C-alpha positions as CSV (number, residue, x, y, z in Angstrom):
1,L,172.0,1.8,-54.8
2,V,174.1,4.3,-56.8
3,N,176.4,4.8,-53.7
4,L,176.9,1.1,-53.2
5,T,180.7,0.3,-52.9
6,Q,180.6,-3.4,-52.1
7,L,178.3,-6.2,-53.5
8,W,178.9,-9.7,-52.0
9,L,176.5,-12.3,-53.5
10,H,178.8,-15.3,-53.6
11,N,177.5,-18.8,-53.0
12,N,173.8,-18.1,-53.3
13,N,172.7,-20.4,-56.2
14,L,172.0,-17.4,-58.4
15,T,171.2,-18.4,-62.0
16,G,171.0,-16.6,-65.4
17,E,173.1,-13.8,-66.8
18,I,174.6,-11.0,-64.7
19,P,171.9,-8.3,-64.6
20,N,172.8,-5.3,-66.6
21,E,172.0,-3.1,-63.6
22,I,175.2,-4.3,-61.9
23,W,177.2,-2.5,-64.6
24,E,175.4,0.7,-63.6
25,L,176.8,0.7,-60.0
26,T,179.6,2.9,-60.9
27,N,180.9,3.4,-57.3
28,L,181.4,-0.4,-56.8
29,E,184.8,-1.2,-55.5
30,F,184.3,-4.9,-54.6
31,L,182.1,-7.2,-56.6
32,F,181.9,-10.9,-55.6
33,L,179.5,-13.1,-57.6
34,S,181.5,-16.3,-57.2
35,S,180.1,-19.8,-56.6
36,N,176.8,-19.3,-58.2
37,Q,175.4,-20.6,-61.5
38,L,175.6,-17.5,-63.5
39,S,175.8,-17.9,-67.2
40,G,176.2,-15.9,-70.4
41,E,179.1,-13.5,-71.3
42,I,180.7,-10.8,-69.2
43,S,179.2,-7.5,-70.6
44,S,181.4,-4.9,-72.2
45,D,179.6,-2.5,-69.9
46,I,182.0,-3.7,-67.2
47,Q,184.1,-0.7,-68.2
48,N,181.5,1.5,-66.3
49,L,182.9,0.1,-63.0
50,T,185.9,2.5,-63.0
51,N,186.3,2.3,-59.2
52,L,186.5,-1.5,-59.1
53,I,189.3,-2.9,-57.0
54,S,188.4,-6.5,-56.7
55,L,186.3,-8.7,-59.0
56,N,185.6,-12.3,-58.3
57,L,183.4,-14.2,-60.8
58,C,184.9,-17.7,-60.2
59,N,182.9,-21.0,-60.1
60,N,180.1,-19.9,-62.4
61,E,179.1,-21.0,-66.0
62,L,180.3,-17.7,-67.7
63,S,181.2,-18.2,-71.3
64,G,182.7,-16.3,-74.3
65,D,185.7,-14.0,-74.5
66,I,186.9,-11.7,-71.7
67,P,185.8,-8.4,-72.9
68,D,188.6,-5.9,-73.9
69,E,186.7,-3.3,-71.8
70,M,187.9,-5.2,-68.8
71,W,191.4,-3.8,-69.3
72,Y,190.1,-0.2,-68.8
73,L,189.6,-0.8,-65.2
74,S,192.8,0.9,-64.0
75,N,192.0,0.6,-60.2
76,L,191.7,-3.2,-60.4
77,Q,193.9,-5.0,-58.0
78,S,192.4,-8.4,-57.8
79,L,190.8,-10.4,-60.7
80,S,189.4,-13.9,-60.3
81,L,187.7,-15.6,-63.2
82,C,188.6,-19.2,-62.5
83,N,186.4,-22.2,-63.2
84,N,184.1,-20.9,-65.8
85,E,183.7,-21.6,-69.6
86,L,185.6,-18.5,-70.8
87,S,187.4,-18.9,-74.1
88,G,189.6,-17.0,-76.4
89,K,192.8,-15.3,-75.3
90,I,193.8,-13.3,-72.3
91,S,194.7,-9.8,-73.7
92,F,198.2,-8.5,-73.4
93,S,196.5,-5.2,-72.3
94,L,196.2,-7.0,-68.9
95,C,199.9,-6.1,-68.3
96,D,198.9,-2.4,-68.6
97,L,197.0,-2.5,-65.4
98,D,199.6,-1.0,-63.0
99,N,197.6,-1.8,-59.8
100,L,196.8,-5.4,-60.6
101,I,198.4,-7.7,-57.9
102,S,196.4,-10.9,-58.2
103,T,194.9,-12.9,-61.1
104,V,193.3,-16.2,-61.4
105,F,192.3,-17.6,-64.7
106,S,192.4,-21.4,-64.1
107,G,189.7,-23.9,-65.2
108,N,188.7,-22.1,-68.4
109,N,189.2,-22.5,-72.1
110,L,191.7,-19.7,-72.5
111,C,194.4,-20.4,-75.0
112,P,198.1,-19.3,-75.4
113,P,200.0,-17.1,-76.0
114,Y,199.5,-15.8,-72.4
115,P,200.7,-12.3,-71.3
116,S,204.1,-12.4,-69.7
117,C,202.9,-10.5,-66.6
118,I,200.9,-13.5,-65.4
119,S,202.4,-16.7,-64.0
120,Q,201.7,-20.3,-64.9
121,D,200.0,-20.6,-61.5
122,D,197.5,-18.0,-62.5
123,I,196.6,-19.8,-65.7
124,D,197.0,-23.4,-64.4
125,S,194.9,-25.8,-66.4
126,Q,193.1,-24.7,-69.5
127,D,191.0,-26.9,-71.9
128,C,192.5,-25.5,-75.0
129,Q,192.5,-27.2,-78.4
130,E,195.6,-25.5,-79.7
């Protein structure tokens, strides 16, 4: 599957962690794993997906911080991480992604301060104890 450019596995009741093999699909441009029951953290190996244009991991049970390696994906145009259990902060490095057009972070535990390049609509409600 090394030449795979699109992987659409949304709404399939998938469980467990995102398999490490996904981070080896370096030609992926579109990765949609939304509306499953995926858990665990987003791997720092996401940086291997240098061709990624759109990532949708919404509506899962993903936890932990958003890895800093996410901000190395210079081709990323759309990032949807809504309705998980992600915590910590959204890195200001997000604003360095020149191609990024759309972001959705609502329904997590991500705390301020938020990068100025995203709107309140992108953040919406967060369960933050600060």
